[in-house]
Backbone as CSV, one residue per row, in Angstrom:
resi,resn,N_x,N_y,N_z,CA_x,CA_y,CA_z,C_x,C_y,C_z
1,MET,101.494,129.786,120.499,101.355,128.488,121.081,100.527,127.592,120.176
2,CYS,100.868,126.290,120.176,100.141,125.324,119.378,99.439,124.352,120.317
3,TYR,98.164,124.285,120.207,97.385,123.375,121.043,96.874,122.235,120.177
4,ASP,97.108,121.009,120.646,96.535,119.856,119.962,95.097,119.708,120.411
5,VAL,94.223,119.643,119.459,92.812,119.454,119.769,92.497,117.982,119.539
6,ILE,91.956,117.345,120.535,91.592,115.945,120.424,90.096,115.873,120.177
7,MET,89.747,115.223,119.081,88.339,115.097,118.741,87.963,113.625,118.774
8,ARG,86.913,113.327,119.410,86.426,111.956,119.496,85.499,111.721,118.308
9,THR,85.705,110.591,117.638,84.859,110.267,116.483,84.712,108.763,116.368
10,THR,83.829,108.323,115.554,83.613,106.902,115.319,84.005,106.585,113.880
11,LEU,84.816,105.546,113.729,85.220,105.093,112.399,84.665,103.706,112.155
12,THR,84.245,103.462,110.959,83.861,102.114,110.558,84.928,101.631,109.600
13,ILE,85.678,100.600,110.032,86.768,100.094,109.183,86.596,98.595,108.974
14,ASP,87.205,98.115,107.939,87.179,96.704,107.587,87.755,95.858,108.722
15,ASP,87.186,94.675,108.933,87.631,93.793,110.022,89.113,93.438,109.911
16,SER,89.572,93.138,108.694,90.980,92.751,108.537,91.908,93.932,108.815
17,LEU,91.478,95.138,108.464,92.269,96.327,108.757,92.310,96.588,110.260
18,PHE,91.166,96.416,110.908,91.102,96.577,112.361,92.071,95.612,113.049
19,GLN,92.047,94.355,112.603,92.914,93.345,113.217,94.386,93.674,112.986
20,ALA,94.731,94.134,111.788,96.122,94.487,111.487,96.588,95.649,112.361
21,LEU,95.729,96.647,112.552,96.074,97.790,113.404,96.191,97.365,114.867
22,LYS,95.305,96.498,115.299,95.332,95.996,116.669,96.614,95.193,116.911
23,ASP,96.995,94.349,115.946,98.234,93.572,116.055,99.454,94.487,116.098
24,LEU,99.441,95.530,115.262,100.549,96.486,115.248,100.668,97.194,116.600
25,ALA,99.548,97.567,117.168,99.561,98.222,118.485,100.146,97.271,119.530
26,HIS,99.761,96.019,119.476,100.263,95.041,120.442,101.770,94.832,120.283
27,ARG,102.221,94.648,119.032,103.652,94.417,118.780,104.515,95.615,119.157
28,SER,103.992,96.810,118.915,104.786,98.013,119.167,104.674,98.505,120.614
29,GLY,103.720,97.976,121.358,103.529,98.424,122.733,102.857,99.787,122.810
30,LYS,102.258,100.218,121.718,101.571,101.514,121.692,100.076,101.282,121.839
31,SER,99.387,102.358,122.172,97.934,102.249,122.269,97.337,102.191,120.862
32,PHE,96.129,101.648,120.794,95.438,101.574,119.509,95.271,102.968,118.913
33,ARG,94.937,103.929,119.752,94.762,105.300,119.286,96.056,105.870,118.692
34,GLU,97.200,105.577,119.366,98.480,106.058,118.839,98.775,105.458,117.458
35,VAL,98.489,104.172,117.317,98.732,103.508,116.030,97.835,104.097,114.951
36,ILE,96.570,104.341,115.275,95.646,104.964,114.314,96.158,106.343,113.914
37,ASP,96.543,107.159,114.897,97.042,108.511,114.624,98.277,108.472,113.729
38,GLU,99.238,107.608,114.071,100.476,107.521,113.286,100.206,107.042,111.864
39,THR,99.315,106.070,111.734,98.999,105.531,110.418,98.316,106.577,109.543
40,LEU,97.356,107.267,110.115,96.679,108.324,109.353,97.641,109.454,108.991
41,ARG,98.488,109.849,109.948,99.452,110.919,109.703,100.426,110.532,108.580
42,ALA,100.900,109.280,108.608,101.829,108.812,107.571,101.151,108.820,106.202
43,GLY,99.888,108.401,106.164,99.162,108.404,104.898,98.932,109.800,104.366
44,LEU,98.661,110.744,105.265,98.413,112.122,104.827,99.689,112.816,104.364
45,THR,100.808,112.522,105.011,102.054,113.189,104.611,102.608,112.602,103.318
46,ARG,102.244,111.350,103.022,102.714,110.738,101.776,102.050,111.395,100.579
47,GLY,100.841,111.866,100.753,100.135,112.538,99.676,99.481,111.539,98.738
48,PRO,98.809,112.071,97.738,98.118,111.179,96.806,99.122,110.399,95.957
49,ARG,98.748,109.190,95.623,99.613,108.364,94.777,99.557,108.867,93.351
50,PRO,100.708,108.915,92.683,100.677,109.343,91.286,99.973,108.290,90.434
51,ARG,99.279,108.752,89.433,98.593,107.830,88.537,99.628,107.114,87.681
52,PRO,99.489,105.818,87.509,100.448,105.100,86.671,100.320,105.547,85.219
53,ALA,101.437,105.465,84.518,101.430,105.854,83.106,100.509,104.914,82.334
54,ARG,99.852,105.450,81.339,98.972,104.622,80.519,99.801,103.644,79.710
55,TYR,99.314,102.443,79.613,99.994,101.412,78.845,99.707,101.631,77.376
56,ARG,100.762,101.687,76.602,100.600,101.869,75.168,101.287,100.710,74.452
57,LEU,100.563,100.095,73.561,101.081,98.976,72.803,101.530,99.476,71.442
58,LYS,102.791,99.202,71.110,103.306,99.608,69.813,103.092,98.461,68.826
59,PRO,102.520,98.745,67.674,102.284,97.675,66.705,103.603,97.099,66.183
60,ALA,103.592,95.806,65.934,104.780,95.138,65.413,104.543,94.749,63.963
61,SER,105.617,94.689,63.206,105.536,94.289,61.808,105.313,92.783,61.722
62,LEU,104.419,92.363,60.860,104.165,90.943,60.655,104.710,90.503,59.294
63,GLY,105.837,91.065,58.924,106.422,90.786,57.608,106.858,89.351,57.421
64,GLY,107.008,88.568,58.496,107.510,87.210,58.364,106.427,86.162,58.160
65,VAL,105.217,86.553,57.843,104.124,85.609,57.667,104.211,84.977,56.284
66,ASN,103.817,83.700,56.215,103.855,82.980,54.935,102.962,83.655,53.909
67,PRO,103.412,83.741,52.675,102.579,84.342,51.625,101.299,83.535,51.429
68,GLY,100.216,84.206,51.149,98.957,83.536,50.902,98.106,83.313,52.142
69,VAL,98.616,83.643,53.333,97.849,83.479,54.565,97.143,84.792,54.863
70,ASP,95.837,84.726,55.005,95.038,85.923,55.279,95.085,86.220,56.780
71,LEU,95.711,87.336,57.164,95.880,87.658,58.584,94.583,88.042,59.282
72,THR,93.557,88.321,58.535,92.289,88.679,59.183,91.558,87.453,59.694
73,LYS,92.033,86.310,59.350,91.394,85.066,59.800,92.344,84.356,60.748
74,ALA,92.297,84.747,62.009,93.249,84.258,63.004,93.157,82.746,63.201
75,LEU,91.958,82.191,63.188,91.828,80.753,63.385,92.429,79.983,62.218
76,GLN,92.240,80.501,61.030,92.837,79.849,59.856,94.359,79.888,59.970
77,LEU,94.906,80.994,60.404,96.346,81.117,60.589,96.833,80.131,61.649
78,ALA,96.104,80.027,62.752,96.495,79.096,63.812,96.466,77.657,63.308
79,ASP,95.438,77.300,62.546,95.345,75.954,61.976,96.500,75.678,61.024
80,THR,96.824,76.645,60.188,97.916,76.477,59.232,99.241,76.274,59.957
81,LEU,99.491,77.090,60.976,100.737,76.953,61.741,100.797,75.612,62.473
82,GLU,99.657,75.182,63.016,99.618,73.896,63.695,99.877,72.750,62.722
83,ASP,99.276,72.821,61.524,99.498,71.799,60.496,100.963,71.744,60.089
84,LEU,101.586,72.901,59.931,103.001,72.945,59.550,103.869,72.316,60.638
85,GLU,103.538,72.548,61.903,104.308,71.984,63.004,104.140,70.468,63.077
86,ILE,102.932,69.988,62.868,102.692,68.538,62.855,103.469,67.890,61.724
87,ALA,103.435,68.506,60.550,104.172,67.976,59.399,105.667,67.950,59.679
88,ARG,106.178,68.989,60.335,107.615,69.047,60.669,107.995,67.916,61.614
89,LYS,107.152,67.663,62.629,107.444,66.586,63.576,107.371,65.219,62.915
90,LEU,106.428,65.056,62.002,106.333,63.773,61.292,107.555,63.553,60.411
91,GLU,108.066,64.611,59.826,109.278,64.513,58.987,110.484,64.108,59.820
92,GLN,110.548,64.577,61.055,111.693,64.257,61.932,111.685,62.783,62.345
93,ARG,110.531,62.144,62.365,110.441,60.742,62.762,111.043,59.804,61.716
94,ARG,111.114,60.229,60.480,111.593,59.358,59.403,113.060,59.128,59.475
């Protein structure tokens, strides 16, 4: 024989979680205790969440960079690219 043992306990839960559980009980027509039991049971049967795979960044080739530009100086590169774009737009106006 299987006997369900009911144990009385006190839980401290977040206000928004309490309200969501209370709303669910109201919408479903179930008691608050039933909703708590079902929610906990569903969480326990789902088991632990698998850890997401680690994000790995693969380096890309920067072979298309203009000769003479030092890649270790990112601000200089940004300035050079911005200057080239301004010059291109000025050429289009002519």
